[in-house]
C-alpha positions in Angstrom: 134.4 142.8 131.4 137.6 140.9 131.1 139.9 143.8 132.0 138.2 144.3 135.4 137.6 140.8 136.8 137.6 141.1 140.6 140.6 139.4 142.2 138.4 137.1 144.3 136.8 135.8 141.2 140.2 135.2 139.5 141.5 133.5 142.6 138.5 131.1 142.8 138.6 130.4 139.0 142.2 129.4 139.4 141.4 127.1 142.3 138.7 125.4 140.4 140.9 125.0 137.3 143.4 123.1 139.6 140.6 121.0 141.2 139.3 120.1 137.7 142.8 119.1 136.5 143.3 117.0 139.7 140.0 115.2 139.0 141.3 114.1 135.6 144.6 112.9 137.1 143.4 111.0 140.2 140.7 108.9 138.6 137.8 110.7 140.3 134.5 109.0 139.1 133.0 110.8 136.1 129.9 112.1 137.9 132.0 113.5 140.8 134.4 115.4 138.5 133.9 119.1 138.0 134.1 118.8 134.2 134.1 122.5 133.8 134.5 124.6 130.7 137.7 126.2 129.5 138.5 129.8 130.1 138.0 130.4 126.3 134.5 128.9 126.5 133.9 131.0 129.6 134.8 134.2 127.8 132.6 133.2 124.9 129.4 132.6 127.0 130.1 135.8 129.0 130.3 137.9 125.9 127.1 136.4 124.5 125.2 136.7 127.8 126.2 140.4 128.0 124.5 141.1 124.6 121.1 139.3 124.9 117.7 141.0 125.0 115.9 141.5 128.3 114.9 138.3 130.0 116.0 135.5 132.3 119.6 134.1 132.2 119.8 130.4 133.1 122.5 127.8 133.4 121.7 124.1 133.5 124.5 122.3 135.3 126.3 124.5 137.9 129.0 122.0 139.0 131.3 124.1 141.3 130.3 127.4 139.8 133.2 128.0 137.4 131.0 128.7 134.3 128.6 130.6 136.6 131.4 133.1 137.5 131.8 133.8 133.8 128.1 134.5 133.5 128.3 136.7 136.6 130.7 139.0 134.8 127.9 139.6 132.2 125.4 140.1 135.0 127.6 142.7 136.6 127.6 144.6 133.2 123.9 144.3 132.6 122.4 144.4 136.1 120.9 140.9 135.7 121.0 137.7 137.7 121.6 134.1 136.6 119.5 131.2 137.8 121.7 128.1 137.9 120.5 124.5 138.4 122.5 121.7 140.1 121.3 118.4 141.5 124.4 116.8 143.1 124.8 117.7 146.8 128.6 117.7 146.7 128.7 120.1 143.7 126.0 122.3 145.3 128.3 122.6 148.4 131.2 123.6 146.2 129.1 126.1 144.2 127.8 127.7 147.4 131.4 128.0 148.6 132.3 129.6 145.2 129.6 132.2 145.3 130.2 133.1 149.0 134.0 133.4 148.6 133.7 135.5 145.5 130.9 137.7 146.9 128.7 137.2 143.9 125.6 136.0 145.7 123.6 139.0 144.7 124.0 138.0 141.0 123.3 134.2 141.4 120.2 132.2 142.3 121.3 128.5 142.9 118.4 126.2 142.4 119.0 122.8 144.0 116.9 120.6 141.8 116.6 119.0 138.4 116.2 121.8 135.9 113.9 119.7 133.8 111.3 120.0 136.6 111.4 123.8 136.4 112.0 124.7 132.8 108.3 124.6 131.7 107.5 127.3 134.3 110.4 129.6 133.3 109.3 132.3 130.8 111.1 135.0 128.9 114.5 133.2 128.8 117.0 135.4 127.0 120.1 133.2 127.6 120.6 129.5 128.5 123.9 127.8 129.0 123.4 124.0 128.9 126.2 121.9 130.4 124.6 118.9 132.1 124.5 115.1 131.4 124.2 114.7 127.7 121.1 112.4 127.9 119.2 115.5 129.2 120.1 117.9 126.4 117.3 117.2 124.1 114.6 117.5 126.8 116.1 120.7 128.1 116.3 122.2 124.6 112.7 121.3 124.0 111.6 123.1 127.1 113.8 126.2 126.8 113.3 127.2 123.1 109.5 127.7 123.3 110.0 129.9 126.4 112.9 131.9 124.9 112.5 135.6 123.8 113.1 136.6 120.2 116.9 137.1 119.9 117.6 134.9 122.9 120.7 132.6 122.9 121.1 129.0 123.9 124.6 127.6 124.1 125.2 123.9 124.8 128.7 122.5 125.6 130.5 119.3 124.4 128.7 119.0 121.1 131.9 118.0 119.2 133.4 115.8 122.0 130.1 114.0 122.5 128.7 114.2 119.0 127.8 110.6 118.8 125.6 110.9 122.0 124.1 114.2 120.8 123.6 113.6 117.0 119.9 112.9 117.2 119.4 116.2 119.0 121.7 118.1 116.7 119.8 116.7 113.7 116.6 118.2 115.1 118.1 121.5 116.0 119.5 122.1 112.6 116.0 121.8 111.0 114.2 123.7 113.8 112.7 126.7 112.1 112.5 128.5 115.5 116.3 129.0 115.6 119.4 129.7 113.6 122.1 127.4 114.8 125.7 126.5 114.3 128.6 124.7 116.0 131.4 126.8 117.2 134.7 124.8 117.4 136.0 126.1 120.7 137.4 123.3 122.9 134.8 120.5 123.1 132.5 122.3 120.7 129.6 124.7 121.5 126.2 124.6 119.9 125.0 128.2 119.4 121.3 128.8 118.8 119.6 132.1 118.3 115.8 132.3 118.7 114.0 133.8 115.7 
């Protein structure tokens, strides 16, 4: 996958990396920042998404679509689509621009609403990437895991950088007999759960 990333995707990824860096430097308010994952985390979720069983691929927290592009690489390999959820209008606009400019629209369904309102209806989830506001993590996890197929993967970002905020959820995850779980120390820390 990584040896044949289309030039349009590489170009847009580089643009978004620059925008994200600028957000950190110019004092852009937190909610307006892109706050996207690193390329290493992107490769990690892409590799995982390419290996999951049959089922729905979802992403909670699109932002400008950077992480979605990494998931699209897996979708191109497997013939799947990713459903990605975003609530903020300015980020939805950027994400639409990302998907149009990179010509990946056939692989992406952008859902413009709060994922928490939709997760109960989603069945047969085989992969979930969770990268939203940290106060929503526990609720999202509690909706996704019951609807996940055996062998499905959930990955949540920022579990080391925001460990204090997420500790209650993490304590529950590590005793949840429905999953095997561990923290992968890439960048801000990724929670990796596999449905049993």
